[in-house]
N, C-alpha and C positions, 0 to 999 in steps of 0.2 A: 690497327684496329682492335688488338686485345686492350692496349691502353685505352681507347675510347670506350670499350664494354666496361671496364674495371671503374672509369670515371662515372659512366652512367649508372652503374649499379649502386656505386656508393652515393650517388646524388638522390637516387629514388628511396635508399635506405633513410638518409637524412629528412626526405620529405616525410615520409611514414611516421616517424617519430616526432614530427613538428606538430602533429595533432593533438600531442598527450599534454603538453604544458610547459612549465616554466624551469622546475627541476630537471634539467637535463632534456626537457622538452618544452615546446612552447606552441599554442594553438595559433592559428594564422591570424585571427582577430585578436590576439592578445596585445594590450597595450603595457604588460610588465617587461622589465628589464631583466638580462640576466643575473641570478644572484638574488632578485627580489623573491618574498614570499609567493607561492603560488595562490592564484586568486580563484576562489569558488563562489559562485552565486547559487544560494541554496533557496529554493522556491518551494514552499509548503502551501498546499491547497487551501487549507484552513485549520482552525484550531479545535481539536479535540484530542483526547487522550492516546487514541491509537496512533494519529499522525504525530503528536509530538515524540512518542516512544520511538517511532521510526527515525525522527531527527536525532534524538538523543543517542539511539544506538549507532547511528551512521558515524557520528563523533567520536563515539568510543571506538568504533571499528578504526577509525584513521589513528587514534592515539595508540591502539592495541598493536598496530603494525609500525609503531615507532615514530610517527610523524608528529610534530611539536606546532599546536598553533601558535601562530604569530611569528615563529621562525621559519617553518617549512610551508605554512600555508596561512591564510586568512580567509574568513567568511563573512560574506554579505548575506545575512538571514533576511529574507523577506515572506510576509504572509499574505496570501491573496484574499483571505476572508470568504472563501467559496464563490468568489466572483470569477466567472471565466473571462471577462473582459479584462479584470485587473491582473489574472494570470498572464495573459498575452502583453499586457503594458509592460510588467515587471521582467518578463522573459526579454522582451525587446530592449529594455534599459540593459541588461546584463549583458546582451550583445553589443550594445553601442559603447558600453563600459569597458569592452575589451577583457571580460574575465577569462581565465584559462579553463574552465570546466563550469557547466551548470549541473546541479544535483536538483532533482524535482523529487518531491514527495506527494505521491498520488497521481493516477492517470491523469486528469485534465492538465496538471502542472507539467507532466512529463511530455504531453502532445504539444504544449505552448512552449516548452523550452527547445524541443527539437525542432519545430518551425523556426524559431528565432535563431537556432545555432547552426542550422544547415548551410547557409550561405557562407558563413565564416569557418565553417567545418570544426567548430568548437565541440569538444567531447561532452556528451550528455550521459549523466548515470543517474537511474531512477531507482526509488524505494517503493514497494507496494503498487505495482501495477498487476492487476489480477492476471489479465490475459494480453500479455505484449503483442502477441501475433494479431489479436483482433484490432488492438489499437494501432497497429502499423508501427511498433516500437521495436522489433526484433531484428533489424538491420540496419547497417550504416554506421555512423560514428556515435553509437548510443548502445549502452548496456545498463544492467541493474538486476533486480530481484521481483521475482513475483510473489504475491500473496494469495495464490490460488487457494481457495477454502476448501477443507476436507468434507466435501457436501456428504459422501456415504458415511463417513464416521458421525456426522450431524444428524442425519436420519437414524442411523442406530441408536443414537443417545435418545432421540425424541421417543421412538419406539419403546426403548426400555422405561422411560420416564412416565409415557402415558399409553399404556396398552391398548386403551379403547380409541384413542385419537385416530380421526380419519382425514381431517383437512388442515393443512398449514398454509397461513396466510404469510404473504411475503410483500414487504414495500421495496419498491427500486426505482431509481431513475432511468427514464426511457433513453437518454443521451448518454449514459456512462456504458460504453463497451464491457466494462469489467462486470457490471450488474446484469446487463442483458445476457450475456454468455453464462452467468452463474445460473440465472435463472432457468435457462435452457438445460443446464446439467441437472437442476432439482426436477424439472418436469421429466427429464428422461430416466431418472432413477427413482422416484418418488413411489411409482407402482409396485417396485420390487419390495418395498417395506410396508404396502398397504395404505398409502396415503395418495391424496390429490392434492394439486398445488392451487391456490387461489391468489395469484399476483395482481398487486393493483400498481400501476405506473404513475410516477410523479414527474415534474420538471422541475421545481424548485423547493427549497425547504418549507416555504410557507404552504405548500399543499400536502405536506407528509401528515400532519395531523387529520386532515379530512379523509386521506387514504387510510388512516388507523380507523376511524369511524366507519368507513365503508366494510373494512374487513371484520370489525366487530359486530356490523349488522348482519353480514353474511354468517355469523355463528360459527367461526373458524375455531378450531380446538386449540390451537397456539399460534404464535408467530415465530418465524425464524428469520433473524436479522443478518442482513448481509454485511460487508464493508463499505456499503455505499455511502458516500461522504454526505450527500444531503440529507440522508435519513439519520446517521450517526450523529450529525451535528444537532439534530433536535430529539433525539432518543428519549431524553428525561420527559419530554412532552407527550411522547408515545406511551412510556411505561405509565404515565399517570392515568392515562385513558385505560391500558388494560389492565392495571391493577384495580381499578374501579369494577372493570367488567369480569375480573376473575380469571383472566386469560394469560397463560404463561408466554414469556418471550424468551426464546433462547438466542443467546449472543453469538457473535462470531469469533470473539478474542476476550481475554481475561478483563480489560478496562470495562467493555459493556457489562459484564458480570457484576463487577464491582458497584455499577452504579444503578443495579436493579435488575438486570435479566437473570433468569431462573438458573441457567447453566449453559455451557458451550463446549463443543470440540473446535478447538481453535489455535491458532499459532500465537508464537511470542513475537511482538513487533519489535522489540529491543533487540532481539537476536536477528531478525530479519534486517534491522538497521546495521548491525554490527558486521553482517556478511556483506552487505553493500558497501561499508566503509572499507573493508579489506580489498573488495573489488576495485575500488577507486584509488586506493594507495598504490597499486600496480601502476595505474595510469599516471598518477602524479610523479611517481619516481621513474617515468619513462621506461618501465620494464614492459609494458604492453600498451597496445591501442585498443579503444573501446571495440571497434569493429571485429577484433579478434577474440573477444571474450564473449561467449554466448551468456545470455540472461539465465538466472539460476533460480530455481523454485526451492523454498524451504520445506524439506520432506517430513519433519516431524511436527506433531501437534500434541496438545494436552488437553485434558477434560477439566474444567472449571465448574464449580458449583456455588451457589448463593444459598446457604441453609435457610436463611431468614426467610428468603422469598419463596423457596420451595416450601417451608413449613405453612407460611401464609396461604398458599395455594393448596394445601393439603395434598402434596405430591411426596411419595416415600420414595428416596433413593435407593436403587437396588444395591445389595452389599457390595457386590464387585465393583461397581462404580463409585460408591463411596470410599472404598479402600484405596482406589488408584486416583480419585480426583483431588485437585486443589482447591481448598476454600477461598473463595473470593467475594466476600462481602465488603462493605465500606470499611469494616474495623479490622479486616484482616491483613 
């Protein structure tokens, strides 16, 4: 009986490691042979600077963990072009190709990868999922990092920059759990700073410019931009309209400020990606399984300002904010 229990325990431990991959572990759907580089299918929802920074930071994180591309792992990078159907198609192909791990950049890609990976128990690691619980990505053979926005810090920043402002306009995608939960947080906290929120929902990038027109017609005092992919993907078109109307837009991270938002209390997406890469490295090495690694939220944020935009809008930056902020205009 004791020998049987020992054998059963050893077998269970072997199976639990099997979800991790090829270097000491292999996912059940993997087509890799022992000793081959670990196969990573990396799916990015679309192309804009924030998501690019997530991907680049992730690869940096693997390198900093001592893993060598081509020797320890290979990456099949695919971009869905903000197309949910393409997201699903690419994730399904990763599964049929027998990758050892799927890495997803942004919530829609994480949802698609998890759905495609679940049957074969392929590990999934995500970057930049604002609310993993709301997106049903907080349990199972999946882990990653949340880019939950510092909403209260953003409200404080806007109040300091525009002491007389009353209404903040926000564009968001109604089908993105991240955006819906962030809107709820804004609405819950805005009153503490003397603001009301005017939120306009969209379903596709094509609807974003019209949504911006709606908020401008409502005479909002400013916009606060989320990490909403449909909106960020066409942010230059929004900024063209708001600049003409003389309405400042506060971004959610540095890249948005560089291209024309006035300021931001935001996170560093390169750092978020690096943090995720370090988590994935543990799985690749067989040191942990995704199910045992809780998702992580980056704790720190920075203040970024675009002095050119602020000057054009006639906004004076308080001395304490100016002293602590990072300049983030296109030339910086």
